[in-house]
MARVO-984494 format. One record per residue (C-alpha): residue number from 0; x, y, z. Coordinates in steps of 0.2 Angstrom, whole numbers, plus 5000, padded with zeros to 4 digits. Example, Ala and Ser with C-alpha at 12.3 -4.5 7.8 and 13.67 -1.06 7.14 Angstrom:
[site 0,[5062,4978,5039]],
[site 1,[5068,4995,5036]],
//
This chain:
[site 0,[5000,5000,5000]],
[site 1,[5014,5012,5004]],
[site 2,[5023,5008,4988]],
[site 3,[5007,5012,4979]],
[site 4,[5005,5029,4987]],
[site 5,[5023,5033,4984]],
[site 6,[5021,5029,4966]],
[site 7,[5005,5040,4965]],
[site 8,[5015,5054,4973]],
[site 9,[5028,5053,4960]],
[site 10,[5015,5054,4947]],
[site 11,[5008,5070,4955]],
[site 12,[4992,5061,4960]],
[site 13,[4994,5061,4979]],
[site 14,[5006,5073,4988]],
[site 15,[5009,5075,5007]],
[site 16,[5000,5089,5015]],
[site 17,[4985,5089,5003]],
[site 18,[4973,5086,5017]],
[site 19,[4969,5069,5011]],
[site 20,[4961,5075,4994]],
[site 21,[4966,5065,4979]],
[site 22,[4971,5077,4965]],
[site 23,[4971,5071,4946]],
[site 24,[4988,5069,4939]],
[site 25,[4986,5084,4927]],
[site 26,[4981,5096,4942]],
[site 27,[4995,5106,4949]],
[site 28,[4997,5111,4967]],
[site 29,[4990,5128,4970]],
[site 30,[5004,5141,4974]],
[site 31,[5004,5151,4990]],
[site 32,[5000,5167,4979]],
[site 33,[4986,5158,4971]],
[site 34,[4978,5153,4988]],
[site 35,[4981,5171,4995]],
[site 36,[4973,5179,4980]],
[site 37,[4958,5167,4981]],
[site 38,[4956,5172,4999]],
[site 39,[4957,5190,4996]],
[site 40,[4944,5189,4982]],
[site 41,[4932,5179,4993]],
[site 42,[4934,5192,5007]],
[site 43,[4930,5206,4994]],
[site 44,[4915,5197,4988]],
[site 45,[4908,5194,5005]],
[site 46,[4911,5213,5010]],
[site 47,[4902,5218,4994]],
[site 48,[4887,5208,4999]],
[site 49,[4887,5211,5017]],
[site 50,[4891,5229,5018]],
[site 51,[4874,5236,5010]],
[site 52,[4865,5224,5021]],
[site 53,[4874,5231,5036]],
[site 54,[4870,5248,5032]],
[site 55,[4852,5245,5030]],
[site 56,[4851,5236,5047]],
[site 57,[4861,5249,5056]],
[site 58,[4851,5263,5048]],
[site 59,[4834,5255,5053]],
[site 60,[4840,5254,5071]],
[site 61,[4847,5272,5072]],
[site 62,[4838,5287,5080]],
[site 63,[4833,5303,5071]],
[site 64,[4849,5312,5078]],
[site 65,[4861,5298,5072]],
[site 66,[4854,5298,5055]],
[site 67,[4854,5317,5054]],
[site 68,[4872,5318,5060]],
[site 69,[4877,5305,5047]],
[site 70,[4868,5314,5033]],
[site 71,[4858,5299,5028]],
[site 72,[4863,5281,5029]],
[site 73,[4872,5276,5044]],
[site 74,[4888,5265,5043]],
[site 75,[4894,5266,5061]],
[site 76,[4880,5263,5074]],
[site 77,[4878,5275,5089]],
[site 78,[4866,5268,5100]],
[site 79,[4852,5256,5095]],
[site 80,[4833,5260,5095]],
[site 81,[4819,5249,5089]],
[site 82,[4806,5263,5087]],
[site 83,[4805,5260,5069]],
[site 84,[4800,5242,5071]],
[site 85,[4789,5245,5085]],
[site 86,[4779,5258,5075]],
[site 87,[4778,5247,5059]],
[site 88,[4772,5232,5069]],
[site 89,[4760,5241,5079]],
[site 90,[4745,5237,5068]],
[site 91,[4746,5249,5054]],
[site 92,[4748,5248,5035]],
[site 93,[4764,5238,5036]],
[site 94,[4758,5225,5048]],
[site 95,[4743,5222,5037]],
[site 96,[4753,5221,5022]],
[site 97,[4765,5209,5030]],
[site 98,[4751,5197,5035]],
[site 99,[4744,5198,5017]],
[site 100,[4761,5193,5010]],
[site 101,[4763,5179,5022]],
[site 102,[4745,5172,5018]],
[site 103,[4748,5174,5000]],
[site 104,[4765,5166,5000]],
[site 105,[4759,5151,5011]],
[site 106,[4743,5148,5001]],
[site 107,[4751,5151,4984]],
[site 108,[4766,5140,4988]],
[site 109,[4754,5125,4993]],
[site 110,[4743,5127,4978]],
[site 111,[4758,5129,4966]],
[site 112,[4767,5114,4973]],
[site 113,[4752,5103,4973]],
[site 114,[4748,5106,4955]],
[site 115,[4766,5106,4950]],
[site 116,[4769,5089,4958]],
[site 117,[4753,5081,4951]],
[site 118,[4757,5088,4934]],
[site 119,[4775,5083,4934]],
[site 120,[4771,5065,4940]],
[site 121,[4758,5063,4926]],
[site 122,[4770,5069,4913]],
[site 123,[4784,5058,4920]],
[site 124,[4773,5042,4916]],
[site 125,[4777,5041,4897]],
[site 126,[4761,5030,4895]],
[site 127,[4749,5042,4902]],
[site 128,[4735,5049,4891]],
[site 129,[4740,5064,4880]],
[site 130,[4757,5063,4888]],
[site 131,[4766,5070,4872]],
[site 132,[4754,5083,4867]],
[site 133,[4753,5091,4884]],
[site 134,[4772,5091,4886]],
[site 135,[4774,5100,4870]],
[site 136,[4760,5112,4874]],
[site 137,[4769,5116,4891]],
[site 138,[4785,5118,4882]],
[site 139,[4778,5130,4870]],
[site 140,[4772,5142,4884]],
[site 141,[4790,5144,4889]],
[site 142,[4794,5153,4872]],
[site 143,[4778,5161,4867]],
[site 144,[4768,5171,4879]],
[site 145,[4751,5180,4876]],
[site 146,[4757,5196,4883]],
[site 147,[4752,5208,4897]],
[site 148,[4735,5215,4889]],
[site 149,[4728,5198,4885]],
[site 150,[4733,5191,4902]],
[site 151,[4725,5206,4911]],
[site 152,[4709,5204,4901]],
[site 153,[4708,5186,4906]],
[site 154,[4710,5190,4924]],
[site 155,[4697,5204,4923]],
[site 156,[4685,5193,4913]],
[site 157,[4686,5180,4927]],
[site 158,[4682,5193,4940]],
[site 159,[4698,5192,4949]],
[site 160,[4703,5210,4950]],
[site 161,[4704,5217,4968]],
[site 162,[4705,5199,4974]],
[site 163,[4719,5190,4982]],
[site 164,[4717,5176,4969]],
[site 165,[4724,5188,4957]],
[site 166,[4740,5187,4967]],
[site 167,[4741,5168,4965]],
[site 168,[4732,5161,4950]],
[site 169,[4741,5171,4936]],
[site 170,[4758,5165,4942]],
[site 171,[4753,5149,4950]],
[site 172,[4763,5138,4938]],
[site 173,[4781,5138,4932]],
[site 174,[4785,5126,4917]],
[site 175,[4803,5126,4921]],
[site 176,[4800,5120,4939]],
[site 177,[4788,5106,4932]],
[site 178,[4801,5100,4920]],
[site 179,[4814,5099,4934]],
[site 180,[4801,5089,4945]],
[site 181,[4797,5078,4930]],
[site 182,[4815,5074,4927]],
[site 183,[4818,5069,4945]],
[site 184,[4802,5059,4946]],
[site 185,[4808,5049,4930]],
[site 186,[4824,5045,4938]],
[site 187,[4815,5035,4952]],
[site 188,[4819,5017,4951]],
[site 189,[4805,5009,4941]],
[site 190,[4807,4992,4951]],
[site 191,[4800,5001,4966]],
[site 192,[4785,5008,4956]],
[site 193,[4781,4991,4948]],
[site 194,[4783,4982,4965]],
[site 195,[4770,4994,4972]],
[site 196,[4758,4991,4958]],
[site 197,[4759,4973,4960]],
[site 198,[4755,4975,4979]],
[site 199,[4739,4985,4973]],
[site 200,[4745,5003,4976]],
[site 201,[4737,5016,4965]],
[site 202,[4745,5031,4957]],
[site 203,[4741,5043,4971]],
[site 204,[4748,5031,4984]],
[site 205,[4764,5028,4974]],
[site 206,[4767,5047,4972]],
[site 207,[4764,5050,4991]],
[site 208,[4773,5035,4999]],
[site 209,[4787,5031,4986]],
[site 210,[4790,5045,4974]],
[site 211,[4789,5060,4985]],
[site 212,[4799,5054,4999]],
[site 213,[4813,5050,4987]],
[site 214,[4812,5067,4979]],
[site 215,[4813,5077,4995]],
[site 216,[4828,5087,4989]],
[site 217,[4820,5093,4973]],
[site 218,[4804,5097,4981]],
[site 219,[4812,5107,4995]],
[site 220,[4821,5117,4981]],
[site 221,[4806,5120,4970]],
[site 222,[4796,5125,4986]],
[site 223,[4808,5138,4990]],
[site 224,[4808,5145,4972]],
[site 225,[4789,5146,4973]],
[site 226,[4789,5154,4991]],
[site 227,[4802,5167,4986]],
[site 228,[4793,5171,4970]],
[site 229,[4776,5174,4979]],
[site 230,[4785,5184,4993]],
[site 231,[4795,5195,4982]],
[site 232,[4781,5198,4969]],
[site 233,[4774,5215,4967]],
[site 234,[4769,5217,4949]],
[site 235,[4753,5207,4950]],
[site 236,[4747,5218,4964]],
[site 237,[4751,5234,4956]],
[site 238,[4740,5230,4941]],
[site 239,[4726,5219,4948]],
[site 240,[4724,5227,4965]],
[site 241,[4717,5245,4967]],
[site 242,[4712,5244,4985]],
[site 243,[4727,5251,4996]],
[site 244,[4722,5240,5010]],
[site 245,[4724,5224,5000]],
[site 246,[4742,5228,4995]],
[site 247,[4756,5216,5000]],
[site 248,[4772,5221,5009]],
[site 249,[4782,5222,4993]],
[site 250,[4770,5235,4986]],
[site 251,[4770,5245,5002]],
[site 252,[4789,5245,5002]],
[site 253,[4789,5251,4984]],
[site 254,[4778,5266,4990]],
[site 255,[4789,5270,5005]],
[site 256,[4806,5268,4997]],
[site 257,[4803,5274,4979]],
[site 258,[4788,5285,4980]],
[site 259,[4793,5292,4997]],
[site 260,[4776,5290,5003]],
[site 261,[4773,5289,5022]],
[site 262,[4764,5274,5029]],
[site 263,[4747,5276,5036]],
[site 264,[4747,5279,5055]],
[site 265,[4765,5285,5056]],
[site 266,[4764,5302,5048]],
[site 267,[4762,5311,5065]],
[site 268,[4776,5302,5073]],
[site 269,[4788,5306,5058]],
[site 270,[4782,5325,5057]],
[site 271,[4785,5327,5076]],
[site 272,[4803,5321,5074]],
[site 273,[4802,5306,5085]],
[site 274,[4805,5294,5070]],
[site 275,[4815,5296,5054]],
[site 276,[4807,5291,5037]],
[site 277,[4823,5284,5032]],
[site 278,[4824,5272,5047]],
[site 279,[4806,5267,5042]],
[site 280,[4811,5263,5024]],
[site 281,[4826,5253,5030]],
[site 282,[4816,5244,5043]],
[site 283,[4803,5239,5030]],
[site 284,[4817,5232,5019]],
[site 285,[4824,5222,5033]],
[site 286,[4806,5214,5037]],
[site 287,[4805,5210,5018]],
[site 288,[4822,5201,5019]],
[site 289,[4819,5191,5035]],
[site 290,[4808,5176,5028]],
[site 291,[4821,5173,5014]],
[site 292,[4836,5174,5025]],
[site 293,[4827,5162,5037]],
[site 294,[4822,5149,5025]],
[site 295,[4837,5148,5014]],
[site 296,[4849,5140,5026]],
[site 297,[4837,5125,5029]],
[site 298,[4836,5122,5010]],
[site 299,[4854,5126,5005]],
[site 300,[4860,5108,5008]],
[site 301,[4847,5102,4995]],
[site 302,[4851,5114,4981]],
[site 303,[4865,5104,4973]],
[site 304,[4857,5087,4974]],
[site 305,[4839,5094,4969]],
[site 306,[4844,5105,4955]],
[site 307,[4858,5095,4947]],
[site 308,[4849,5078,4948]],
[site 309,[4833,5085,4942]],
[site 310,[4840,5095,4928]],
[site 311,[4852,5081,4922]],
[site 312,[4843,5065,4924]],
[site 313,[4829,5060,4913]],
//
């Protein structure tokens, strides 16, 4: 064994101090300058990502005096105050918009995942009825769209304007996500499915007890995609919702940050100088980031397995 390792070392395959990692014979050892430059680049990328987030959080926690002295956005904190968050979550417009966004995200994600999983499983069974025409029809929608005006007329004709269904149904399905699920479902061992059919299991039982447990990685990733899409969506509400009390959080944030509008119920507090409008704007941005930042670490481990396997196999 030792002679084999020494032979590989001579060929450049294994060298002492490589932390047990086998390198191909054509791959050279990284130089110290290369390792140092990679570290510097990674640090710079992390700073470029984290610095704006740091500024937003610090500004949202700063008092009116600190923001005035800084001339706007605060980089170095000088005391911490949660007045902006207390006022925003005190039952006003932002609180209502946040609850609407949470409800739309939960209901929309459940609906989209249910329909997507059923559709992907049906398309993954090559012997199912109208399998090929349905697949071609869905693929065509990825390249050819009806456009905004026909879509709006359909939503209006169905009576969905000024309805929360208008925030869910027009964007309920994503063909790319269905194709990824279909490819993953097709990679499931056919022996398991055939054994289940011999035991008398139907399609719904096979999907629920065999296919879905084996596809947890891709299901977790697609669920996150749908959830982030619903949470971050603002365009549908901007064209289908005219009642300001029905707007989700992203639209309220758009009004506060871009249009400089003051949230309902906070005008007096801001006018009296007890609260800065800039702190309110930054606090709303932080509230909009919290769900995505909270969910992403739990699904991160499934990204590689879910996306690569679902995209390559089948």
